[in-house]
PAVOMI-326536 format. One record per atom (N, C-alpha, C): residue number from 1; atom name; x, y, z. Coordinates in nm, 4 decimals, always signed. Atoms other than C-alpha are relative to their C-alpha. Layout:
N
<pt seq="NUM" atom="CA" x="X" y="Y" z="Z"/>
...
This chain:
120
<pt seq="1" atom="N" x="+0.1206" y="+0.0600" z="+0.0552"/>
<pt seq="1" atom="CA" x="+1.6015" y="-0.1015" z="+0.7453"/>
<pt seq="1" atom="C" x="+0.0393" y="-0.1084" z="-0.0990"/>
<pt seq="2" atom="N" x="-0.0211" y="+0.1090" z="+0.0936"/>
<pt seq="2" atom="CA" x="+1.5900" y="-0.4262" z="+0.5567"/>
<pt seq="2" atom="C" x="-0.1139" y="-0.0004" z="-0.1001"/>
<pt seq="3" atom="N" x="+0.1030" y="+0.0072" z="+0.1031"/>
<pt seq="3" atom="CA" x="+1.4045" y="-0.4677" z="+0.2297"/>
<pt seq="3" atom="C" x="-0.0437" y="-0.1442" z="-0.0168"/>
<pt seq="4" atom="N" x="+0.0564" y="+0.1323" z="+0.0221"/>
<pt seq="4" atom="CA" x="+1.1742" y="-0.7621" z="+0.1839"/>
<pt seq="4" atom="C" x="-0.0831" y="+0.0072" z="-0.1270"/>
<pt seq="5" atom="N" x="+0.0787" y="+0.0043" z="+0.1221"/>
<pt seq="5" atom="CA" x="+1.0109" y="-0.8658" z="-0.1414"/>
<pt seq="5" atom="C" x="-0.1478" y="-0.0149" z="+0.0274"/>
<pt seq="6" atom="N" x="+0.1453" y="+0.0123" z="-0.0154"/>
<pt seq="6" atom="CA" x="+0.6378" y="-0.8600" z="-0.1996"/>
<pt seq="6" atom="C" x="-0.0411" y="-0.1414" z="+0.0361"/>
<pt seq="7" atom="N" x="+0.0353" y="+0.1391" z="-0.0257"/>
<pt seq="7" atom="CA" x="+0.6271" y="-1.2384" z="-0.1981"/>
<pt seq="7" atom="C" x="+0.0232" y="-0.0366" z="+0.1461"/>
<pt seq="8" atom="N" x="-0.0302" y="+0.0278" z="-0.1409"/>
<pt seq="8" atom="CA" x="+0.7927" y="-1.2541" z="+0.1457"/>
<pt seq="8" atom="C" x="-0.1058" y="+0.0603" z="+0.0910"/>
<pt seq="9" atom="N" x="+0.1007" y="-0.0688" z="-0.0822"/>
<pt seq="9" atom="CA" x="+0.5492" y="-1.0015" z="+0.2893"/>
<pt seq="9" atom="C" x="-0.1337" y="-0.0719" z="-0.0113"/>
<pt seq="10" atom="N" x="+0.1321" y="+0.0605" z="+0.0204"/>
<pt seq="10" atom="CA" x="+0.2392" y="-1.1584" z="+0.1352"/>
<pt seq="10" atom="C" x="-0.0078" y="-0.1424" z="+0.0539"/>
<pt seq="11" atom="N" x="+0.0036" y="+0.1366" z="-0.0527"/>
<pt seq="11" atom="CA" x="+0.3387" y="-1.5108" z="+0.2383"/>
<pt seq="11" atom="C" x="-0.0087" y="-0.0019" z="+0.1527"/>
<pt seq="12" atom="N" x="+0.0039" y="-0.0066" z="-0.1460"/>
<pt seq="12" atom="CA" x="+0.3630" y="-1.3964" z="+0.6005"/>
<pt seq="12" atom="C" x="-0.1263" y="+0.0668" z="+0.0538"/>
<pt seq="13" atom="N" x="+0.1210" y="-0.0713" z="-0.0407"/>
<pt seq="13" atom="CA" x="+0.0249" y="-1.2195" z="+0.6064"/>
<pt seq="13" atom="C" x="-0.0861" y="-0.0883" z="+0.0899"/>
<pt seq="14" atom="N" x="+0.0855" y="+0.0782" z="-0.0898"/>
<pt seq="14" atom="CA" x="-0.1888" y="-1.3319" z="+0.9020"/>
<pt seq="14" atom="C" x="-0.1403" y="-0.0167" z="-0.0576"/>
<pt seq="15" atom="N" x="+0.1355" y="+0.0278" z="+0.0481"/>
<pt seq="15" atom="CA" x="-0.5308" y="-1.4811" z="+0.8375"/>
<pt seq="15" atom="C" x="-0.1057" y="+0.0820" z="+0.0749"/>
<pt seq="16" atom="N" x="+0.0935" y="-0.0740" z="-0.0843"/>
<pt seq="16" atom="CA" x="-0.6940" y="-1.2718" z="+1.1107"/>
<pt seq="16" atom="C" x="-0.0118" y="+0.1458" z="-0.0437"/>
<pt seq="17" atom="N" x="+0.0215" y="-0.1418" z="+0.0300"/>
<pt seq="17" atom="CA" x="-0.8480" y="-0.9307" z="+1.0423"/>
<pt seq="17" atom="C" x="+0.0441" y="+0.0898" z="+0.1154"/>
<pt seq="18" atom="N" x="-0.0426" y="-0.0789" z="-0.1151"/>
<pt seq="18" atom="CA" x="-0.7340" y="-0.8194" z="+1.3871"/>
<pt seq="18" atom="C" x="+0.1515" y="+0.0147" z="+0.0090"/>
<pt seq="19" atom="N" x="-0.1460" y="-0.0062" z="-0.0066"/>
<pt seq="19" atom="CA" x="-0.3632" y="-0.8738" z="+1.3243"/>
<pt seq="19" atom="C" x="+0.0527" y="+0.0976" z="-0.1041"/>
<pt seq="20" atom="N" x="-0.0569" y="-0.1009" z="+0.0886"/>
<pt seq="20" atom="CA" x="-0.1641" y="-0.5889" z="+1.1760"/>
<pt seq="20" atom="C" x="+0.1513" y="-0.0123" z="-0.0105"/>
<pt seq="21" atom="N" x="-0.1447" y="+0.0174" z="+0.0069"/>
<pt seq="21" atom="CA" x="+0.1859" y="-0.7314" z="+1.2009"/>
<pt seq="21" atom="C" x="+0.0335" y="-0.1386" z="-0.0535"/>
<pt seq="22" atom="N" x="-0.0515" y="+0.1281" z="+0.0477"/>
<pt seq="22" atom="CA" x="+0.3948" y="-1.0090" z="+1.0534"/>
<pt seq="22" atom="C" x="+0.1341" y="-0.0247" z="+0.0683"/>
<pt seq="23" atom="N" x="-0.1288" y="+0.0349" z="-0.0590"/>
<pt seq="23" atom="CA" x="+0.7073" y="-1.1896" z="+1.1677"/>
<pt seq="23" atom="C" x="+0.1071" y="+0.0032" z="-0.1089"/>
<pt seq="24" atom="N" x="-0.1117" y="-0.0078" z="+0.0928"/>
<pt seq="24" atom="CA" x="+1.0313" y="-1.1058" z="+0.9925"/>
<pt seq="24" atom="C" x="+0.0680" y="-0.1363" z="-0.0069"/>
<pt seq="25" atom="N" x="-0.0649" y="+0.1311" z="+0.0098"/>
<pt seq="25" atom="CA" x="+1.1827" y="-1.4282" z="+0.8540"/>
<pt seq="25" atom="C" x="+0.1471" y="+0.0039" z="+0.0410"/>
<pt seq="26" atom="N" x="-0.1420" y="-0.0096" z="-0.0336"/>
<pt seq="26" atom="CA" x="+1.5352" y="-1.2983" z="+0.9203"/>
<pt seq="26" atom="C" x="+0.0242" y="+0.0122" z="+0.1505"/>
<pt seq="27" atom="N" x="-0.0278" y="-0.0262" z="-0.1413"/>
<pt seq="27" atom="CA" x="+1.5128" y="-1.1684" z="+1.2786"/>
<pt seq="27" atom="C" x="-0.1111" y="-0.0460" z="+0.0938"/>
<pt seq="28" atom="N" x="+0.1131" y="+0.0517" z="-0.0775"/>
<pt seq="28" atom="CA" x="+1.1786" y="-1.3198" z="+1.3940"/>
<pt seq="28" atom="C" x="-0.0709" y="+0.1074" z="+0.0841"/>
<pt seq="29" atom="N" x="+0.0664" y="-0.1104" z="-0.0700"/>
<pt seq="29" atom="CA" x="+1.0575" y="-0.9761" z="+1.5119"/>
<pt seq="29" atom="C" x="-0.1351" y="+0.0273" z="-0.0649"/>
<pt seq="30" atom="N" x="+0.1291" y="-0.0416" z="+0.0538"/>
<pt seq="30" atom="CA" x="+0.6900" y="-0.8831" z="+1.4761"/>
<pt seq="30" atom="C" x="+0.0073" y="+0.1475" z="-0.0360"/>
<pt seq="31" atom="N" x="+0.0012" y="-0.1393" z="+0.0422"/>
<pt seq="31" atom="CA" x="+0.6430" y="-0.5606" z="+1.2824"/>
<pt seq="31" atom="C" x="-0.1129" y="+0.0226" z="-0.0998"/>
<pt seq="32" atom="N" x="+0.0998" y="-0.0395" z="+0.1000"/>
<pt seq="32" atom="CA" x="+0.3940" y="-0.3731" z="+1.0670"/>
<pt seq="32" atom="C" x="+0.0746" y="+0.0523" z="-0.1214"/>
<pt seq="33" atom="N" x="-0.0770" y="-0.0417" z="+0.1166"/>
<pt seq="33" atom="CA" x="+0.5297" y="-0.3435" z="+0.7151"/>
<pt seq="33" atom="C" x="-0.0466" y="+0.1341" z="-0.0563"/>
<pt seq="34" atom="N" x="+0.0240" y="-0.1236" z="+0.0729"/>
<pt seq="34" atom="CA" x="+0.5538" y="-0.0143" z="+0.5314"/>
<pt seq="34" atom="C" x="+0.0633" y="-0.0157" z="-0.1368"/>
<pt seq="35" atom="N" x="-0.0763" y="-0.0038" z="+0.1232"/>
<pt seq="35" atom="CA" x="+0.6549" y="+0.0598" z="+0.1798"/>
<pt seq="35" atom="C" x="+0.0350" y="+0.1430" z="-0.0320"/>
<pt seq="36" atom="N" x="-0.0483" y="-0.1316" z="+0.0373"/>
<pt seq="36" atom="CA" x="+0.8508" y="+0.3491" z="+0.0413"/>
<pt seq="36" atom="C" x="-0.0514" y="+0.0365" z="-0.1367"/>
<pt seq="37" atom="N" x="+0.0432" y="-0.0541" z="+0.1284"/>
<pt seq="37" atom="CA" x="+0.7225" y="+0.5650" z="-0.2376"/>
<pt seq="37" atom="C" x="+0.1112" y="+0.0911" z="-0.0476"/>
<pt seq="38" atom="N" x="-0.1094" y="-0.0778" z="+0.0562"/>
<pt seq="38" atom="CA" x="+0.9995" y="+0.7012" z="-0.4544"/>
<pt seq="38" atom="C" x="-0.0477" y="+0.0633" z="-0.1287"/>
<pt seq="39" atom="N" x="+0.0478" y="-0.0726" z="+0.1167"/>
<pt seq="39" atom="CA" x="+0.8845" y="+0.9676" z="-0.6967"/>
<pt seq="39" atom="C" x="+0.1059" y="+0.0982" z="-0.0468"/>
<pt seq="40" atom="N" x="-0.0983" y="-0.0966" z="+0.0505"/>
<pt seq="40" atom="CA" x="+1.0925" y="+1.1881" z="-0.9234"/>
<pt seq="40" atom="C" x="-0.0167" y="+0.1366" z="+0.0670"/>
<pt seq="41" atom="N" x="-0.0050" y="-0.1355" z="-0.0564"/>
<pt seq="41" atom="CA" x="+1.1916" y="+1.5184" z="-0.7587"/>
<pt seq="41" atom="C" x="-0.0794" y="+0.0169" z="+0.1286"/>
<pt seq="42" atom="N" x="+0.0709" y="-0.0098" z="-0.1285"/>
<pt seq="42" atom="CA" x="+1.0185" y="+1.4385" z="-0.4276"/>
<pt seq="42" atom="C" x="+0.0749" y="-0.0795" z="+0.1050"/>
<pt seq="43" atom="N" x="-0.0579" y="+0.0760" z="-0.1101"/>
<pt seq="43" atom="CA" x="+1.1261" y="+1.3187" z="-0.0862"/>
<pt seq="43" atom="C" x="-0.0661" y="-0.1372" z="+0.0083"/>
<pt seq="44" atom="N" x="+0.0514" y="+0.1352" z="-0.0216"/>
<pt seq="44" atom="CA" x="+1.0837" y="+0.9518" z="-0.0041"/>
<pt seq="44" atom="C" x="-0.1148" y="+0.0057" z="+0.1000"/>
<pt seq="45" atom="N" x="+0.1136" y="+0.0073" z="-0.0908"/>
<pt seq="45" atom="CA" x="+0.7466" y="+0.8764" z="+0.1584"/>
<pt seq="45" atom="C" x="-0.0148" y="-0.1438" z="+0.0470"/>
<pt seq="46" atom="N" x="+0.0260" y="+0.1328" z="-0.0531"/>
<pt seq="46" atom="CA" x="+0.6564" y="+0.5847" z="+0.3792"/>
<pt seq="46" atom="C" x="-0.1494" y="-0.0139" z="+0.0263"/>
<pt seq="47" atom="N" x="+0.1434" y="+0.0249" z="-0.0126"/>
<pt seq="47" atom="CA" x="+0.3067" y="+0.4337" z="+0.3760"/>
<pt seq="47" atom="C" x="-0.0208" y="-0.1367" z="+0.0645"/>
<pt seq="48" atom="N" x="+0.0336" y="+0.1294" z="-0.0599"/>
<pt seq="48" atom="CA" x="+0.1537" y="+0.1574" z="+0.5871"/>
<pt seq="48" atom="C" x="-0.0481" y="-0.0961" z="-0.1077"/>
<pt seq="49" atom="N" x="+0.0446" y="+0.1053" z="+0.0897"/>
<pt seq="49" atom="CA" x="+0.1132" y="-0.1647" z="+0.3947"/>
<pt seq="49" atom="C" x="-0.1242" y="-0.0642" z="+0.0602"/>
<pt seq="50" atom="N" x="+0.1241" y="+0.0625" z="-0.0460"/>
<pt seq="50" atom="CA" x="-0.2432" y="-0.2948" z="+0.4252"/>
<pt seq="50" atom="C" x="-0.0056" y="-0.1432" z="-0.0515"/>
<pt seq="51" atom="N" x="+0.0147" y="+0.1387" z="+0.0408"/>
<pt seq="51" atom="CA" x="-0.2833" y="-0.6711" z="+0.4250"/>
<pt seq="51" atom="C" x="-0.1242" y="-0.0121" z="-0.0872"/>
<pt seq="52" atom="N" x="+0.1109" y="+0.0095" z="+0.0963"/>
<pt seq="52" atom="CA" x="-0.5243" y="-0.7929" z="+0.1523"/>
<pt seq="52" atom="C" x="-0.1392" y="+0.0096" z="+0.0620"/>
<pt seq="53" atom="N" x="+0.1347" y="-0.0033" z="-0.0593"/>
<pt seq="53" atom="CA" x="-0.8262" y="-0.8520" z="+0.3800"/>
<pt seq="53" atom="C" x="-0.0311" y="+0.1375" z="+0.0588"/>
<pt seq="54" atom="N" x="+0.0196" y="-0.1329" z="-0.0582"/>
<pt seq="54" atom="CA" x="-0.7778" y="-0.5190" z="+0.5580"/>
<pt seq="54" atom="C" x="-0.0156" y="+0.1036" z="-0.1112"/>
<pt seq="55" atom="N" x="+0.0126" y="-0.0895" z="+0.1155"/>
<pt seq="55" atom="CA" x="-0.7284" y="-0.3409" z="+0.2260"/>
<pt seq="55" atom="C" x="-0.1399" y="-0.0113" z="-0.0618"/>
<pt seq="56" atom="N" x="+0.1340" y="+0.0220" z="+0.0545"/>
<pt seq="56" atom="CA" x="-1.0499" y="-0.4973" z="+0.0942"/>
<pt seq="56" atom="C" x="-0.1048" y="+0.0687" z="+0.0872"/>
<pt seq="57" atom="N" x="+0.0937" y="-0.0612" z="-0.0939"/>
<pt seq="57" atom="CA" x="-1.2341" y="-0.3833" z="+0.4059"/>
<pt seq="57" atom="C" x="+0.0030" y="+0.1528" z="-0.0119"/>
<pt seq="58" atom="N" x="-0.0158" y="-0.1448" z="+0.0140"/>
<pt seq="58" atom="CA" x="-1.0968" y="-0.0283" z="+0.3683"/>
<pt seq="58" atom="C" x="-0.0656" y="+0.0513" z="-0.1285"/>
<pt seq="59" atom="N" x="+0.0606" y="-0.0393" z="+0.1279"/>
<pt seq="59" atom="CA" x="-1.1994" y="-0.0059" z="+0.0007"/>
<pt seq="59" atom="C" x="-0.1514" y="-0.0135" z="+0.0078"/>
<pt seq="60" atom="N" x="+0.1440" y="+0.0219" z="-0.0137"/>
<pt seq="60" atom="CA" x="-1.5411" y="-0.1505" z="+0.0786"/>
<pt seq="60" atom="C" x="-0.0645" y="+0.1095" z="+0.0860"/>
<pt seq="61" atom="N" x="+0.0515" y="-0.1074" z="-0.0856"/>
<pt seq="61" atom="CA" x="-1.5920" y="+0.1051" z="+0.3584"/>
<pt seq="61" atom="C" x="-0.0088" y="+0.1324" z="-0.0758"/>
<pt seq="62" atom="N" x="+0.0044" y="-0.1236" z="+0.0789"/>
<pt seq="62" atom="CA" x="-1.5052" y="+0.3906" z="+0.1223"/>
<pt seq="62" atom="C" x="-0.1170" y="-0.0018" z="-0.0988"/>
<pt seq="63" atom="N" x="+0.1103" y="+0.0114" z="+0.0970"/>
<pt seq="63" atom="CA" x="-1.7531" y="+0.2641" z="-0.1367"/>
<pt seq="63" atom="C" x="-0.1343" y="+0.0149" z="+0.0710"/>
<pt seq="64" atom="N" x="+0.1277" y="-0.0048" z="-0.0716"/>
<pt seq="64" atom="CA" x="-2.0308" y="+0.2161" z="+0.1188"/>
<pt seq="64" atom="C" x="-0.0263" y="+0.1344" z="+0.0669"/>
<pt seq="65" atom="N" x="+0.0189" y="-0.1235" z="-0.0761"/>
<pt seq="65" atom="CA" x="-1.9723" y="+0.5354" z="+0.3194"/>
<pt seq="65" atom="C" x="+0.0151" y="+0.1278" z="-0.0818"/>
<pt seq="66" atom="N" x="-0.0173" y="-0.1180" z="+0.0855"/>
<pt seq="66" atom="CA" x="-1.8706" y="+0.7749" z="+0.0424"/>
<pt seq="66" atom="C" x="-0.0769" y="-0.0261" z="-0.1294"/>
<pt seq="67" atom="N" x="+0.0600" y="+0.0464" z="+0.1253"/>
<pt seq="67" atom="CA" x="-1.9399" y="+0.6396" z="-0.3078"/>
<pt seq="67" atom="C" x="+0.1132" y="-0.0567" z="-0.0847"/>
<pt seq="68" atom="N" x="-0.1075" y="+0.0508" z="+0.0865"/>
<pt seq="68" atom="CA" x="-1.7512" y="+0.4536" z="-0.5807"/>
<pt seq="68" atom="C" x="+0.0762" y="+0.1123" z="-0.0703"/>
<pt seq="69" atom="N" x="-0.0657" y="-0.1133" z="+0.0663"/>
<pt seq="69" atom="CA" x="-1.6729" y="+0.7951" z="-0.7310"/>
<pt seq="69" atom="C" x="+0.1165" y="+0.0568" z="+0.0799"/>
<pt seq="70" atom="N" x="-0.1067" y="-0.0531" z="-0.0850"/>
<pt seq="70" atom="CA" x="-1.4401" y="+0.8714" z="-0.4392"/>
<pt seq="70" atom="C" x="+0.1379" y="-0.0261" z="-0.0594"/>
<pt seq="71" atom="N" x="-0.1305" y="+0.0390" z="+0.0547"/>
<pt seq="71" atom="CA" x="-1.1559" y="+0.6930" z="-0.6199"/>
<pt seq="71" atom="C" x="+0.0429" y="+0.0862" z="-0.1182"/>
<pt seq="72" atom="N" x="-0.0304" y="-0.0790" z="+0.1190"/>
<pt seq="72" atom="CA" x="-1.1763" y="+0.9287" z="-0.9169"/>
<pt seq="72" atom="C" x="-0.0017" y="+0.1499" z="+0.0266"/>
<pt seq="73" atom="N" x="-0.0045" y="-0.1419" z="-0.0355"/>
<pt seq="73" atom="CA" x="-1.1816" y="+1.2590" z="-0.7292"/>
<pt seq="73" atom="C" x="+0.1456" y="+0.0449" z="+0.0014"/>
<pt seq="74" atom="N" x="-0.1391" y="-0.0472" z="+0.0097"/>
<pt seq="74" atom="CA" x="-0.8705" y="+1.4744" z="-0.7813"/>
<pt seq="74" atom="C" x="+0.0772" y="-0.0021" z="+0.1320"/>
<pt seq="75" atom="N" x="-0.0709" y="-0.0031" z="-0.1277"/>
<pt seq="75" atom="CA" x="-0.7910" y="+1.4873" z="-0.4097"/>
<pt seq="75" atom="C" x="-0.0019" y="-0.1350" z="+0.0736"/>
<pt seq="76" atom="N" x="+0.0060" y="+0.1319" z="-0.0646"/>
<pt seq="76" atom="CA" x="-0.8433" y="+1.1156" z="-0.3384"/>
<pt seq="76" atom="C" x="+0.1362" y="-0.0418" z="+0.0542"/>
<pt seq="77" atom="N" x="-0.1312" y="+0.0468" z="-0.0441"/>
<pt seq="77" atom="CA" x="-0.4716" y="+1.0436" z="-0.3197"/>
<pt seq="77" atom="C" x="+0.0547" y="+0.0819" z="+0.1166"/>
<pt seq="78" atom="N" x="-0.0424" y="-0.0799" z="-0.1156"/>
<pt seq="78" atom="CA" x="-0.4239" y="+1.3260" z="-0.0682"/>
<pt seq="78" atom="C" x="-0.0818" y="-0.0336" z="+0.1244"/>
<pt seq="79" atom="N" x="+0.0886" y="+0.0255" z="-0.1138"/>
<pt seq="79" atom="CA" x="-0.7246" y="+1.2495" z="+0.1526"/>
<pt seq="79" atom="C" x="+0.0077" y="-0.1435" z="+0.0515"/>
<pt seq="80" atom="N" x="-0.0045" y="+0.1424" z="-0.0360"/>
<pt seq="80" atom="CA" x="-0.6799" y="+0.8705" z="+0.1519"/>
<pt seq="80" atom="C" x="+0.1326" y="-0.0591" z="-0.0482"/>
<pt seq="81" atom="N" x="-0.1345" y="+0.0345" z="+0.0461"/>
<pt seq="81" atom="CA" x="-0.3042" y="+0.8360" z="+0.1061"/>
<pt seq="81" atom="C" x="+0.0302" y="-0.1499" z="+0.0122"/>
<pt seq="82" atom="N" x="-0.0316" y="+0.1417" z="-0.0216"/>
<pt seq="82" atom="CA" x="-0.2713" y="+0.4863" z="+0.2542"/>
<pt seq="82" atom="C" x="-0.0776" y="-0.0888" z="-0.0961"/>
<pt seq="83" atom="N" x="+0.0823" y="+0.0803" z="+0.0920"/>
<pt seq="83" atom="CA" x="-0.5599" y="+0.3434" z="+0.0522"/>
<pt seq="83" atom="C" x="+0.0464" y="+0.0187" z="-0.1434"/>
<pt seq="84" atom="N" x="-0.0441" y="-0.0282" z="+0.1363"/>
<pt seq="84" atom="CA" x="-0.4435" y="+0.5138" z="-0.2666"/>
<pt seq="84" atom="C" x="+0.1272" y="-0.0775" z="-0.0348"/>
<pt seq="85" atom="N" x="-0.1264" y="+0.0653" z="+0.0322"/>
<pt seq="85" atom="CA" x="-0.0871" y="+0.3822" z="-0.2496"/>
<pt seq="85" atom="C" x="-0.0100" y="-0.1515" z="+0.0095"/>
<pt seq="86" atom="N" x="+0.0209" y="+0.1446" z="-0.0033"/>
<pt seq="86" atom="CA" x="-0.2015" y="+0.0343" z="-0.1496"/>
<pt seq="86" atom="C" x="-0.0743" y="-0.0466" z="-0.1249"/>
<pt seq="87" atom="N" x="+0.0663" y="+0.0341" z="+0.1264"/>
<pt seq="87" atom="CA" x="-0.4338" y="+0.0359" z="-0.4534"/>
<pt seq="87" atom="C" x="+0.1035" y="-0.0111" z="-0.1111"/>
<pt seq="88" atom="N" x="-0.1062" y="+0.0031" z="+0.1010"/>
<pt seq="88" atom="CA" x="-0.1344" y="+0.1192" z="-0.6707"/>
<pt seq="88" atom="C" x="+0.0839" y="-0.1266" z="+0.0183"/>
<pt seq="89" atom="N" x="-0.0786" y="+0.1197" z="-0.0277"/>
<pt seq="89" atom="CA" x="+0.0634" y="-0.1569" z="-0.5002"/>
<pt seq="89" atom="C" x="-0.0689" y="-0.1251" z="-0.0534"/>
<pt seq="90" atom="N" x="+0.0708" y="+0.1228" z="+0.0402"/>
<pt seq="90" atom="CA" x="-0.2028" y="-0.4232" z="-0.5578"/>
<pt seq="90" atom="C" x="-0.0278" y="-0.0030" z="-0.1503"/>
<pt seq="91" atom="N" x="+0.0187" y="-0.0018" z="+0.1457"/>
<pt seq="91" atom="CA" x="-0.2792" y="-0.3105" z="-0.9135"/>
<pt seq="91" atom="C" x="+0.1296" y="-0.0400" z="-0.0696"/>
<pt seq="92" atom="N" x="-0.1285" y="+0.0366" z="+0.0595"/>
<pt seq="92" atom="CA" x="+0.0920" y="-0.3343" z="-0.9954"/>
<pt seq="92" atom="C" x="+0.0319" y="-0.1476" z="+0.0236"/>
<pt seq="93" atom="N" x="-0.0285" y="+0.1398" z="-0.0342"/>
<pt seq="93" atom="CA" x="+0.1182" y="-0.6699" z="-0.8196"/>
<pt seq="93" atom="C" x="-0.0682" y="-0.0964" z="-0.0963"/>
<pt seq="94" atom="N" x="+0.0726" y="+0.0889" z="+0.0910"/>
<pt seq="94" atom="CA" x="-0.1458" y="-0.8231" z="-1.0474"/>
<pt seq="94" atom="C" x="+0.0035" y="+0.0490" z="-0.1454"/>
<pt seq="95" atom="N" x="-0.0239" y="-0.0500" z="+0.1364"/>
<pt seq="95" atom="CA" x="-0.0223" y="-0.6341" z="-1.3565"/>
<pt seq="95" atom="C" x="-0.1240" y="+0.0610" z="-0.0646"/>
<pt seq="96" atom="N" x="+0.1180" y="-0.0690" z="+0.0521"/>
<pt seq="96" atom="CA" x="-0.3328" y="-0.4199" z="-1.3975"/>
<pt seq="96" atom="C" x="+0.0300" y="+0.1485" z="-0.0162"/>
<pt seq="97" atom="N" x="-0.0228" y="-0.1445" z="+0.0164"/>
<pt seq="97" atom="CA" x="-0.3421" y="-0.0634" z="-1.5277"/>
<pt seq="97" atom="C" x="-0.0610" y="+0.0777" z="+0.1163"/>
<pt seq="98" atom="N" x="+0.0512" y="-0.0824" z="-0.1091"/>
<pt seq="98" atom="CA" x="-0.3931" y="+0.2081" z="-1.2690"/>
<pt seq="98" atom="C" x="+0.0028" y="+0.1484" z="-0.0342"/>
<pt seq="99" atom="N" x="-0.0067" y="-0.1403" z="+0.0414"/>
<pt seq="99" atom="CA" x="-0.3657" y="+0.5283" z="-1.4724"/>
<pt seq="99" atom="C" x="-0.1265" y="+0.0768" z="+0.0373"/>
<pt seq="100" atom="N" x="+0.1258" y="-0.0672" z="-0.0303"/>
<pt seq="100" atom="CA" x="-0.7319" y="+0.6058" z="-1.3968"/>
<pt seq="100" atom="C" x="-0.0046" y="+0.0522" z="+0.1430"/>
<pt seq="101" atom="N" x="-0.0048" y="-0.0491" z="-0.1368"/>
<pt seq="101" atom="CA" x="-0.6433" y="+0.6581" z="-1.0295"/>
<pt seq="101" atom="C" x="+0.0782" y="+0.1306" z="+0.0109"/>
<pt seq="102" atom="N" x="-0.0845" y="-0.1188" z="-0.0028"/>
<pt seq="102" atom="CA" x="-0.4023" y="+0.9381" z="-1.1152"/>
<pt seq="102" atom="C" x="-0.0464" y="+0.0965" z="-0.1079"/>
<pt seq="103" atom="N" x="+0.0586" y="-0.0896" z="+0.0985"/>
<pt seq="103" atom="CA" x="-0.5993" y="+1.2118" z="-1.2863"/>
<pt seq="103" atom="C" x="+0.1013" y="+0.0975" z="-0.0579"/>
<pt seq="104" atom="N" x="-0.1050" y="-0.0877" z="+0.0525"/>
<pt seq="104" atom="CA" x="-0.2868" y="+1.4267" z="-1.3226"/>
<pt seq="104" atom="C" x="+0.1037" y="-0.0772" z="-0.0804"/>
<pt seq="105" atom="N" x="-0.0962" y="+0.0899" z="+0.0640"/>
<pt seq="105" atom="CA" x="-0.0888" y="+1.1304" z="-1.4548"/>
<pt seq="105" atom="C" x="+0.1442" y="+0.0373" z="+0.0341"/>
<pt seq="106" atom="N" x="-0.1339" y="-0.0351" z="-0.0449"/>
<pt seq="106" atom="CA" x="+0.2108" y="+1.2542" z="-1.2549"/>
<pt seq="106" atom="C" x="+0.0384" y="-0.0779" z="+0.1241"/>
<pt seq="107" atom="N" x="-0.0262" y="+0.0501" z="-0.1331"/>
<pt seq="107" atom="CA" x="+0.1811" y="+1.1010" z="-0.9137"/>
<pt seq="107" atom="C" x="+0.0637" y="-0.1381" z="+0.0015"/>
<pt seq="108" atom="N" x="-0.0381" y="+0.1408" z="-0.0131"/>
<pt seq="108" atom="CA" x="+0.2413" y="+0.7343" z="-0.9866"/>
<pt seq="108" atom="C" x="+0.1057" y="-0.0456" z="-0.0997"/>
<pt seq="109" atom="N" x="-0.0954" y="+0.0396" z="+0.1021"/>
<pt seq="109" atom="CA" x="+0.5193" y="+0.7408" z="-1.2422"/>
<pt seq="109" atom="C" x="+0.1335" y="-0.0476" z="+0.0554"/>
<pt seq="110" atom="N" x="-0.1277" y="+0.0393" z="-0.0575"/>
<pt seq="110" atom="CA" x="+0.7992" y="+0.6591" z="-0.9983"/>
<pt seq="110" atom="C" x="+0.0070" y="-0.1461" z="+0.0369"/>
<pt seq="111" atom="N" x="-0.0201" y="+0.1349" z="-0.0520"/>
<pt seq="111" atom="CA" x="+0.9428" y="+0.3403" z="-0.8571"/>
<pt seq="111" atom="C" x="-0.0468" y="+0.0017" z="+0.1442"/>
<pt seq="112" atom="N" x="+0.0610" y="-0.0167" z="-0.1311"/>
<pt seq="112" atom="CA" x="+0.7204" y="+0.2970" z="-0.5525"/>
<pt seq="112" atom="C" x="+0.0034" y="-0.1241" z="+0.0877"/>
<pt seq="113" atom="N" x="+0.0240" y="+0.1244" z="-0.0733"/>
<pt seq="113" atom="CA" x="+0.7446" y="-0.0619" z="-0.4427"/>
<pt seq="113" atom="C" x="+0.1220" y="-0.0519" z="+0.0742"/>
<pt seq="114" atom="N" x="-0.1047" y="+0.0495" z="-0.0869"/>
<pt seq="114" atom="CA" x="+1.0160" y="-0.0893" z="-0.1851"/>
<pt seq="114" atom="C" x="-0.0633" y="-0.0213" z="+0.1365"/>
<pt seq="115" atom="N" x="+0.0613" y="+0.0307" z="-0.1295"/>
<pt seq="115" atom="CA" x="+0.8654" y="-0.2657" z="+0.1159"/>
<pt seq="115" atom="C" x="+0.1140" y="-0.0093" z="+0.1021"/>
<pt seq="116" atom="N" x="-0.1097" y="-0.0075" z="-0.0949"/>
<pt seq="116" atom="CA" x="+1.0720" y="-0.1953" z="+0.4221"/>
<pt seq="116" atom="C" x="-0.0376" y="-0.0617" z="+0.1341"/>
<pt seq="117" atom="N" x="+0.0134" y="+0.0545" z="-0.1358"/>
<pt seq="117" atom="CA" x="+1.1220" y="-0.3578" z="+0.7593"/>
<pt seq="117" atom="C" x="+0.1014" y="+0.0739" z="+0.0842"/>
<pt seq="118" atom="N" x="-0.0897" y="-0.0686" z="-0.0923"/>
<pt seq="118" atom="CA" x="+1.2650" y="-0.1413" z="+1.0342"/>
<pt seq="118" atom="C" x="-0.0060" y="-0.0738" z="+0.1323"/>
<pt seq="119" atom="N" x="-0.0011" y="+0.0720" z="-0.1275"/>
<pt seq="119" atom="CA" x="+1.3654" y="-0.3593" z="+1.3275"/>
<pt seq="119" atom="C" x="-0.0202" y="+0.0961" z="+0.1173"/>
<pt seq="120" atom="N" x="+0.0253" y="-0.0884" z="-0.1157"/>
<pt seq="120" atom="CA" x="+1.2555" y="-0.2211" z="+1.6675"/>
<pt seq="120" atom="C" x="+0.1289" y="+0.0383" z="+0.0704"/>
């Protein structure tokens, strides 16, 4: 697996809401990016990286179909793992606090932002 920076991933994001892959600048292979979550005393987890427009759509769907309170429920990060970790990613990217998403204040204290590319 090769590691790519956030800037590389975000600069390659397609404009279409139907596209879920990007082209690796090194090997020119299309792939769907994931990022690794590294938390103290836990195994490494891999989560699908949601492109900004798709992430927005996912958050909007949760608000419309559930309620805005969904983000503050204790089991949100378990039931909506991909959305939760992408929220953390984007909050960190724009230097915003995200402690309110982690009611236990334990889950998000690790180094989580390693975006990976696994060639086919």
